[in-house]
KOLGU-4560 file (N, C-alpha, C; in nm, 3 decimals, padded with zeros to 5 digits):
<recs>
<n_xx: -03.801 n_yy: -03.207 n_zz: -14.996 ca_xx: -03.888 ca_yy: -03.279 ca_zz: -15.085 c_xx: -04.031 c_yy: -03.234 c_zz: -15.057 mol: A seq: 1 type: UNK>
<n_xx: -04.107 n_yy: -03.201 n_zz: -15.161 ca_xx: -04.246 ca_yy: -03.161 ca_zz: -15.139 c_xx: -04.328 c_yy: -03.280 c_zz: -15.092 mol: A seq: 2 type: UNK>
<n_xx: -04.435 n_yy: -03.253 n_zz: -15.023 ca_xx: -04.522 ca_yy: -03.361 ca_zz: -14.977 c_xx: -04.582 c_yy: -03.432 c_zz: -15.098 mol: A seq: 3 type: UNK>
<n_xx: -04.590 n_yy: -03.563 n_zz: -15.089 ca_xx: -04.652 ca_yy: -03.640 ca_zz: -15.198 c_xx: -04.799 c_yy: -03.601 c_zz: -15.206 mol: A seq: 4 type: UNK>
<n_xx: -04.849 n_yy: -03.589 n_zz: -15.327 ca_xx: -04.989 ca_yy: -03.550 ca_zz: -15.341 c_xx: -05.082 c_yy: -03.658 c_zz: -15.288 mol: A seq: 5 type: UNK>
<n_xx: -05.195 n_yy: -03.616 n_zz: -15.229 ca_xx: -05.294 ca_yy: -03.713 ca_zz: -15.182 c_xx: -05.347 c_yy: -03.795 c_zz: -15.300 mol: A seq: 6 type: UNK>
<n_xx: -05.365 n_yy: -03.727 n_zz: -15.409 ca_xx: -05.413 ca_yy: -03.793 ca_zz: -15.530 c_xx: -05.323 c_yy: -03.751 c_zz: -15.645 mol: A seq: 7 type: UNK>
<n_xx: -05.217 n_yy: -03.828 n_zz: -15.669 ca_xx: -05.124 ca_yy: -03.788 ca_zz: -15.774 c_xx: -05.190 c_yy: -03.791 c_zz: -15.911 mol: A seq: 8 type: UNK>
<n_xx: -05.128 n_yy: -03.721 n_zz: -16.003 ca_xx: -05.179 ca_yy: -03.717 ca_zz: -16.140 c_xx: -05.193 c_yy: -03.858 c_zz: -16.194 mol: A seq: 9 type: UNK>
<n_xx: -05.295 n_yy: -03.879 n_zz: -16.273 ca_xx: -05.317 ca_yy: -04.011 ca_zz: -16.331 c_xx: -05.270 c_yy: -04.017 c_zz: -16.475 mol: A seq: 10 type: UNK>
<n_xx: -05.196 n_yy: -03.916 n_zz: -16.518 ca_xx: -05.150 ca_yy: -03.911 ca_zz: -16.657 c_xx: -05.023 c_yy: -03.829 c_zz: -16.668 mol: A seq: 11 type: UNK>
<n_xx: -04.948 n_yy: -03.856 n_zz: -16.770 ca_xx: -04.835 ca_yy: -03.771 ca_zz: -16.807 c_xx: -04.892 c_yy: -03.656 c_zz: -16.889 mol: A seq: 12 type: UNK>
<n_xx: -04.879 n_yy: -03.535 n_zz: -16.839 ca_xx: -04.939 ca_yy: -03.419 ca_zz: -16.906 c_xx: -04.884 c_yy: -03.401 c_zz: -17.047 mol: A seq: 13 type: UNK>
<n_xx: -04.753 n_yy: -03.422 n_zz: -17.064 ca_xx: -04.694 ca_yy: -03.406 ca_zz: -17.197 c_xx: -04.746 c_yy: -03.511 c_zz: -17.295 mol: A seq: 14 type: UNK>
<n_xx: -04.760 n_yy: -03.635 n_zz: -17.250 ca_xx: -04.816 ca_yy: -03.741 ca_zz: -17.336 c_xx: -04.961 c_yy: -03.710 c_zz: -17.370 mol: A seq: 15 type: UNK>
<n_xx: -05.037 n_yy: -03.670 n_zz: -17.270 ca_xx: -05.178 ca_yy: -03.638 ca_zz: -17.294 c_xx: -05.191 c_yy: -03.526 c_zz: -17.396 mol: A seq: 16 type: UNK>
<n_xx: -05.110 n_yy: -03.422 n_zz: -17.382 ca_xx: -05.118 ca_yy: -03.307 ca_zz: -17.473 c_xx: -05.081 c_yy: -03.345 c_zz: -17.617 mol: A seq: 17 type: UNK>
<n_xx: -04.989 n_yy: -03.440 n_zz: -17.632 ca_xx: -04.945 ca_yy: -03.478 ca_zz: -17.766 c_xx: -05.019 c_yy: -03.600 c_zz: -17.822 mol: A seq: 18 type: UNK>
<n_xx: -05.109 n_yy: -03.657 n_zz: -17.741 ca_xx: -05.180 ca_yy: -03.776 ca_zz: -17.784 c_xx: -05.097 c_yy: -03.903 c_zz: -17.771 mol: A seq: 19 type: UNK>
<n_xx: -04.988 n_yy: -03.894 n_zz: -17.695 ca_xx: -04.900 ca_yy: -04.009 ca_zz: -17.676 c_xx: -04.950 c_yy: -04.102 c_zz: -17.567 mol: A seq: 20 type: UNK>
<n_xx: -04.877 n_yy: -04.210 n_zz: -17.547 ca_xx: -04.912 ca_yy: -04.309 ca_zz: -17.445 c_xx: -04.796 c_yy: -04.321 c_zz: -17.346 mol: A seq: 21 type: UNK>
<n_xx: -04.824 n_yy: -04.375 n_zz: -17.230 ca_xx: -04.722 ca_yy: -04.395 ca_zz: -17.128 c_xx: -04.746 c_yy: -04.528 c_zz: -17.060 mol: A seq: 22 type: UNK>
<n_xx: -04.640 n_yy: -04.580 n_zz: -16.996 ca_xx: -04.649 ca_yy: -04.708 ca_zz: -16.924 c_xx: -04.662 c_yy: -04.685 c_zz: -16.774 mol: A seq: 23 type: UNK>
<n_xx: -04.570 n_yy: -04.613 n_zz: -16.717 ca_xx: -04.568 ca_yy: -04.586 ca_zz: -16.573 c_xx: -04.537 c_yy: -04.440 c_zz: -16.551 mol: A seq: 24 type: UNK>
<n_xx: -04.579 n_yy: -04.390 n_zz: -16.435 ca_xx: -04.559 ca_yy: -04.248 ca_zz: -16.404 c_xx: -04.454 c_yy: -04.231 c_zz: -16.296 mol: A seq: 25 type: UNK>
<n_xx: -04.380 n_yy: -04.121 n_zz: -16.305 ca_xx: -04.278 ca_yy: -04.085 ca_zz: -16.207 c_xx: -04.306 c_yy: -03.945 c_zz: -16.156 mol: A seq: 26 type: UNK>
<n_xx: -04.286 n_yy: -03.924 n_zz: -16.025 ca_xx: -04.316 ca_yy: -03.798 ca_zz: -15.958 c_xx: -04.185 c_yy: -03.732 c_zz: -15.915 mol: A seq: 27 type: UNK>
<n_xx: -04.161 n_yy: -03.610 n_zz: -15.956 ca_xx: -04.039 ca_yy: -03.537 ca_zz: -15.922 c_xx: -04.041 c_yy: -03.501 c_zz: -15.774 mol: A seq: 28 type: UNK>
<n_xx: -03.938 n_yy: -03.544 n_zz: -15.701 ca_xx: -03.930 ca_yy: -03.517 ca_zz: -15.557 c_xx: -03.897 c_yy: -03.372 c_zz: -15.528 mol: A seq: 29 type: UNK>
<n_xx: -03.852 n_yy: -03.296 n_zz: -15.626 ca_xx: -03.818 ca_yy: -03.156 ca_zz: -15.605 c_xx: -03.940 c_yy: -03.066 c_zz: -15.621 mol: A seq: 30 type: UNK>
<n_xx: -04.015 n_yy: -03.084 n_zz: -15.730 ca_xx: -04.123 ca_yy: -02.990 ca_zz: -15.760 c_xx: -04.261 c_yy: -03.053 c_zz: -15.777 mol: A seq: 31 type: UNK>
<n_xx: -04.268 n_yy: -03.186 n_zz: -15.783 ca_xx: -04.397 ca_yy: -03.252 ca_zz: -15.797 c_xx: -04.442 c_yy: -03.278 c_zz: -15.940 mol: A seq: 32 type: UNK>
<n_xx: -04.361 n_yy: -03.245 n_zz: -16.039 ca_xx: -04.396 ca_yy: -03.273 ca_zz: -16.179 c_xx: -04.418 c_yy: -03.423 c_zz: -16.197 mol: A seq: 33 type: UNK>
<n_xx: -04.519 n_yy: -03.460 n_zz: -16.275 ca_xx: -04.544 ca_yy: -03.600 ca_zz: -16.306 c_xx: -04.516 c_yy: -03.623 c_zz: -16.453 mol: A seq: 34 type: UNK>
<n_xx: -04.427 n_yy: -03.717 n_zz: -16.481 ca_xx: -04.392 ca_yy: -03.751 ca_zz: -16.618 c_xx: -04.387 c_yy: -03.901 c_zz: -16.636 mol: A seq: 35 type: UNK>
<n_xx: -04.381 n_yy: -03.945 n_zz: -16.760 ca_xx: -04.379 ca_yy: -04.089 ca_zz: -16.789 c_xx: -04.238 c_yy: -04.145 c_zz: -16.774 mol: A seq: 36 type: UNK>
<n_xx: -04.232 n_yy: -04.276 n_zz: -16.755 ca_xx: -04.107 ca_yy: -04.346 ca_zz: -16.728 c_xx: -04.021 c_yy: -04.363 c_zz: -16.854 mol: A seq: 37 type: UNK>
<n_xx: -03.900 n_yy: -04.415 n_zz: -16.833 ca_xx: -03.808 ca_yy: -04.437 ca_zz: -16.945 c_xx: -03.853 c_yy: -04.549 c_zz: -17.038 mol: A seq: 38 type: UNK>
<n_xx: -03.947 n_yy: -04.633 n_zz: -16.996 ca_xx: -04.002 ca_yy: -04.737 ca_zz: -17.083 c_xx: -04.113 c_yy: -04.683 c_zz: -17.171 mol: A seq: 39 type: UNK>
<n_xx: -04.154 n_yy: -04.561 n_zz: -17.147 ca_xx: -04.258 ca_yy: -04.496 ca_zz: -17.228 c_xx: -04.192 c_yy: -04.425 c_zz: -17.345 mol: A seq: 40 type: UNK>
<n_xx: -04.261 n_yy: -04.412 n_zz: -17.458 ca_xx: -04.200 ca_yy: -04.347 ca_zz: -17.575 c_xx: -04.150 c_yy: -04.205 c_zz: -17.548 mol: A seq: 41 type: UNK>
<n_xx: -04.222 n_yy: -04.127 n_zz: -17.468 ca_xx: -04.184 ca_yy: -03.987 ca_zz: -17.446 c_xx: -04.074 c_yy: -03.965 c_zz: -17.345 mol: A seq: 42 type: UNK>
<n_xx: -04.057 n_yy: -04.057 n_zz: -17.250 ca_xx: -03.955 ca_yy: -04.045 ca_zz: -17.144 c_xx: -03.958 c_yy: -03.907 c_zz: -17.080 mol: A seq: 43 type: UNK>
<n_xx: -04.077 n_yy: -03.858 n_zz: -17.047 ca_xx: -04.091 ca_yy: -03.720 ca_zz: -16.999 c_xx: -04.037 c_yy: -03.696 c_zz: -16.859 mol: A seq: 44 type: UNK>
<n_xx: -04.032 n_yy: -03.798 n_zz: -16.773 ca_xx: -03.971 ca_yy: -03.778 ca_zz: -16.641 c_xx: -03.822 c_yy: -03.748 c_zz: -16.657 mol: A seq: 45 type: UNK>
<n_xx: -03.755 n_yy: -03.823 n_zz: -16.746 ca_xx: -03.614 ca_yy: -03.795 ca_zz: -16.771 c_xx: -03.595 c_yy: -03.659 c_zz: -16.838 mol: A seq: 46 type: UNK>
<n_xx: -03.681 n_yy: -03.626 n_zz: -16.932 ca_xx: -03.671 ca_yy: -03.496 ca_zz: -17.000 c_xx: -03.685 c_yy: -03.383 c_zz: -16.898 mol: A seq: 47 type: UNK>
<n_xx: -03.773 n_yy: -03.402 n_zz: -16.798 ca_xx: -03.789 ca_yy: -03.302 ca_zz: -16.693 c_xx: -03.659 c_yy: -03.288 c_zz: -16.614 mol: A seq: 48 type: UNK>
<n_xx: -03.600 n_yy: -03.400 n_zz: -16.576 ca_xx: -03.471 ca_yy: -03.397 ca_zz: -16.506 c_xx: -03.366 c_yy: -03.326 c_zz: -16.591 mol: A seq: 49 type: UNK>
<n_xx: -03.360 n_yy: -03.361 n_zz: -16.718 ca_xx: -03.259 ca_yy: -03.305 ca_zz: -16.808 c_xx: -03.272 c_yy: -03.153 c_zz: -16.822 mol: A seq: 50 type: UNK>
<n_xx: -03.395 n_yy: -03.104 n_zz: -16.822 ca_xx: -03.414 ca_yy: -02.959 ca_zz: -16.841 c_xx: -03.407 c_yy: -02.880 c_zz: -16.710 mol: A seq: 51 type: UNK>
<n_xx: -03.430 n_yy: -02.946 n_zz: -16.596 ca_xx: -03.434 ca_yy: -02.874 ca_zz: -16.468 c_xx: -03.318 c_yy: -02.908 c_zz: -16.375 mol: A seq: 52 type: UNK>
<n_xx: -03.260 n_yy: -03.025 n_zz: -16.393 ca_xx: -03.158 ca_yy: -03.071 ca_zz: -16.299 c_xx: -03.215 c_yy: -03.135 c_zz: -16.174 mol: A seq: 53 type: UNK>
<n_xx: -03.346 n_yy: -03.147 n_zz: -16.165 ca_xx: -03.407 ca_yy: -03.213 ca_zz: -16.048 c_xx: -03.367 c_yy: -03.360 c_zz: -16.050 mol: A seq: 54 type: UNK>
<n_xx: -03.300 n_yy: -03.409 n_zz: -15.945 ca_xx: -03.235 ca_yy: -03.539 ca_zz: -15.954 c_xx: -03.320 c_yy: -03.662 c_zz: -15.922 mol: A seq: 55 type: UNK>
<n_xx: -03.423 n_yy: -03.650 n_zz: -15.839 ca_xx: -03.490 ca_yy: -03.770 ca_zz: -15.787 c_xx: -03.637 c_yy: -03.775 c_zz: -15.829 mol: A seq: 56 type: UNK>
<n_xx: -03.679 n_yy: -03.894 n_zz: -15.875 ca_xx: -03.819 ca_yy: -03.921 ca_zz: -15.903 c_xx: -03.864 c_yy: -04.041 c_zz: -15.822 mol: A seq: 57 type: UNK>
<n_xx: -03.991 n_yy: -04.042 n_zz: -15.784 ca_xx: -04.052 ca_yy: -04.156 ca_zz: -15.717 c_xx: -04.148 c_yy: -04.222 c_zz: -15.813 mol: A seq: 58 type: UNK>
<n_xx: -04.153 n_yy: -04.354 n_zz: -15.808 ca_xx: -04.248 ca_yy: -04.426 ca_zz: -15.891 c_xx: -04.388 c_yy: -04.406 c_zz: -15.833 mol: A seq: 59 type: UNK>
<n_xx: -04.485 n_yy: -04.382 n_zz: -15.920 ca_xx: -04.625 ca_yy: -04.372 ca_zz: -15.877 c_xx: -04.701 c_yy: -04.501 c_zz: -15.901 mol: A seq: 60 type: UNK>
<n_xx: -04.633 n_yy: -04.605 n_zz: -15.949 ca_xx: -04.698 ca_yy: -04.733 ca_zz: -15.972 c_xx: -04.732 c_yy: -04.798 c_zz: -15.838 mol: A seq: 61 type: UNK>
<n_xx: -04.851 n_yy: -04.852 n_zz: -15.828 ca_xx: -04.897 ca_yy: -04.912 ca_zz: -15.702 c_xx: -04.809 c_yy: -05.029 c_zz: -15.658 mol: A seq: 62 type: UNK>
<n_xx: -04.747 n_yy: -05.098 n_zz: -15.751 ca_xx: -04.665 ca_yy: -05.214 ca_zz: -15.716 c_xx: -04.516 c_yy: -05.182 c_zz: -15.708 mol: A seq: 63 type: UNK>
<n_xx: -04.480 n_yy: -05.055 n_zz: -15.702 ca_xx: -04.340 ca_yy: -05.015 ca_zz: -15.690 c_xx: -04.326 c_yy: -04.918 c_zz: -15.573 mol: A seq: 64 type: UNK>
<n_xx: -04.223 n_yy: -04.937 n_zz: -15.491 ca_xx: -04.202 ca_yy: -04.850 ca_zz: -15.375 c_xx: -04.057 c_yy: -04.802 c_zz: -15.370 mol: A seq: 65 type: UNK>
<n_xx: -04.014 n_yy: -04.740 n_zz: -15.477 ca_xx: -03.877 ca_yy: -04.693 ca_zz: -15.486 c_xx: -03.871 c_yy: -04.556 c_zz: -15.550 mol: A seq: 66 type: UNK>
<n_xx: -03.753 n_yy: -04.500 n_zz: -15.541 ca_xx: -03.723 ca_yy: -04.374 ca_zz: -15.609 c_xx: -03.596 c_yy: -04.397 c_zz: -15.691 mol: A seq: 67 type: UNK>
<n_xx: -03.567 n_yy: -04.304 n_zz: -15.782 ca_xx: -03.448 ca_yy: -04.315 ca_zz: -15.867 c_xx: -03.377 c_yy: -04.181 c_zz: -15.868 mol: A seq: 68 type: UNK>
<n_xx: -03.246 n_yy: -04.185 n_zz: -15.852 ca_xx: -03.165 ca_yy: -04.065 ca_zz: -15.862 c_xx: -03.097 c_yy: -04.066 c_zz: -15.999 mol: A seq: 69 type: UNK>
<n_xx: -03.136 n_yy: -03.973 n_zz: -16.086 ca_xx: -03.078 ca_yy: -03.964 ca_zz: -16.219 c_xx: -02.929 c_yy: -03.929 c_zz: -16.213 mol: A seq: 70 type: UNK>
<n_xx: -02.890 n_yy: -03.841 n_zz: -16.121 ca_xx: -02.750 ca_yy: -03.797 ca_zz: -16.114 c_xx: -02.656 c_yy: -03.910 c_zz: -16.075 mol: A seq: 71 type: UNK>
<n_xx: -02.695 n_yy: -03.987 n_zz: -15.974 ca_xx: -02.608 ca_yy: -04.095 ca_zz: -15.925 c_xx: -02.639 c_yy: -04.230 c_zz: -15.989 mol: A seq: 72 type: UNK>
<n_xx: -02.749 n_yy: -04.236 n_zz: -16.065 ca_xx: -02.794 ca_yy: -04.359 ca_zz: -16.129 c_xx: -02.808 c_yy: -04.473 c_zz: -16.029 mol: A seq: 73 type: UNK>
<n_xx: -02.883 n_yy: -04.446 n_zz: -15.921 ca_xx: -02.908 ca_yy: -04.547 ca_zz: -15.818 c_xx: -03.055 c_yy: -04.546 c_zz: -15.778 mol: A seq: 74 type: UNK>
<n_xx: -03.103 n_yy: -04.666 n_zz: -15.740 ca_xx: -03.236 ca_yy: -04.677 ca_zz: -15.681 c_xx: -03.227 c_yy: -04.633 c_zz: -15.537 mol: A seq: 75 type: UNK>
<n_xx: -03.329 n_yy: -04.569 n_zz: -15.489 ca_xx: -03.340 ca_yy: -04.529 ca_zz: -15.350 c_xx: -03.459 c_yy: -04.605 c_zz: -15.294 mol: A seq: 76 type: UNK>
<n_xx: -03.434 n_yy: -04.691 n_zz: -15.195 ca_xx: -03.540 ca_yy: -04.772 ca_zz: -15.138 c_xx: -03.615 c_yy: -04.689 c_zz: -15.037 mol: A seq: 77 type: UNK>
<n_xx: -03.746 n_yy: -04.684 n_zz: -15.050 ca_xx: -03.828 ca_yy: -04.606 ca_zz: -14.958 c_xx: -03.840 c_yy: -04.680 c_zz: -14.826 mol: A seq: 78 type: UNK>
<n_xx: -03.820 n_yy: -04.610 n_zz: -14.718 ca_xx: -03.827 ca_yy: -04.669 ca_zz: -14.585 c_xx: -03.972 c_yy: -04.698 c_zz: -14.550 mol: A seq: 79 type: UNK>
<n_xx: -04.007 n_yy: -04.825 n_zz: -14.542 ca_xx: -04.145 ca_yy: -04.863 ca_zz: -14.511 c_xx: -04.154 c_yy: -04.943 c_zz: -14.382 mol: A seq: 80 type: UNK>
<n_xx: -04.044 n_yy: -04.970 n_zz: -14.320 ca_xx: -04.044 ca_yy: -05.048 ca_zz: -14.197 c_xx: -03.901 c_yy: -05.085 c_zz: -14.162 mol: A seq: 81 type: UNK>
<n_xx: -03.885 n_yy: -05.174 n_zz: -14.063 ca_xx: -03.750 ca_yy: -05.214 ca_zz: -14.024 c_xx: -03.682 c_yy: -05.290 c_zz: -14.137 mol: A seq: 82 type: UNK>
<n_xx: -03.549 n_yy: -05.285 n_zz: -14.142 ca_xx: -03.478 ca_yy: -05.358 ca_zz: -14.247 c_xx: -03.503 c_yy: -05.508 c_zz: -14.236 mol: A seq: 83 type: UNK>
<n_xx: -03.497 n_yy: -05.576 n_zz: -14.347 ca_xx: -03.516 ca_yy: -05.720 ca_zz: -14.348 c_xx: -03.395 c_yy: -05.788 c_zz: -14.285 mol: A seq: 84 type: UNK>
<n_xx: -03.417 n_yy: -05.902 n_zz: -14.218 ca_xx: -03.303 ca_yy: -05.975 ca_zz: -14.160 c_xx: -03.202 c_yy: -06.011 c_zz: -14.269 mol: A seq: 85 type: UNK>
<n_xx: -03.076 n_yy: -05.993 n_zz: -14.239 ca_xx: -02.971 ca_yy: -06.025 ca_zz: -14.334 c_xx: -02.941 c_yy: -05.916 c_zz: -14.435 mol: A seq: 86 type: UNK>
<n_xx: -03.012 n_yy: -05.804 n_zz: -14.426 ca_xx: -02.986 ca_yy: -05.694 ca_zz: -14.519 c_xx: -02.846 c_yy: -05.639 c_zz: -14.492 mol: A seq: 87 type: UNK>
<n_xx: -02.774 n_yy: -05.608 n_zz: -14.596 ca_xx: -02.639 ca_yy: -05.554 ca_zz: -14.582 c_xx: -02.647 c_yy: -05.403 c_zz: -14.566 mol: A seq: 88 type: UNK>
<n_xx: -02.600 n_yy: -05.348 n_zz: -14.456 ca_xx: -02.599 ca_yy: -05.202 ca_zz: -14.440 c_xx: -02.519 c_yy: -05.137 c_zz: -14.552 mol: A seq: 89 type: UNK>
<n_xx: -02.573 n_yy: -05.032 n_zz: -14.607 ca_xx: -02.504 ca_yy: -04.959 ca_zz: -14.712 c_xx: -02.526 c_yy: -05.014 c_zz: -14.851 mol: A seq: 90 type: UNK>
<n_xx: -02.594 n_yy: -05.128 n_zz: -14.863 ca_xx: -02.616 ca_yy: -05.186 ca_zz: -14.995 c_xx: -02.718 c_yy: -05.105 c_zz: -15.074 mol: A seq: 91 type: UNK>
<n_xx: -02.803 n_yy: -05.034 n_zz: -15.004 ca_xx: -02.904 ca_yy: -04.951 ca_zz: -15.069 c_xx: -02.909 c_yy: -04.818 c_zz: -14.996 mol: A seq: 92 type: UNK>
<n_xx: -02.945 n_yy: -04.717 n_zz: -15.068 ca_xx: -02.967 ca_yy: -04.587 ca_zz: -15.003 c_xx: -03.112 c_yy: -04.579 c_zz: -14.961 mol: A seq: 93 type: UNK>
<n_xx: -03.136 n_yy: -04.517 n_zz: -14.850 ca_xx: -03.273 ca_yy: -04.502 ca_zz: -14.802 c_xx: -03.306 c_yy: -04.355 c_zz: -14.793 mol: A seq: 94 type: UNK>
<n_xx: -03.429 n_yy: -04.320 n_zz: -14.831 ca_xx: -03.472 ca_yy: -04.181 ca_zz: -14.816 c_xx: -03.589 c_yy: -04.176 c_zz: -14.723 mol: A seq: 95 type: UNK>
</recs>
């Protein structure tokens, strides 16, 4: 996985080029491409996955700390500290 950018893109390049709008941004864990989320009209993060096969994106939203695997259709919880008490091992994948 490439290192996360110190200052990730603040826009979906495809939306900006076409004059479109986006809701949230997703960062490709394989190559660093930034595209808009599936709730955005362009769905450019998914389009990037579809054209490249790159499976995992991380949310760039400040209030979200997860990744998504398009191939397996699962959320990947980002490891930010020790597991919470009562967490079920194996209930979530950690990267």
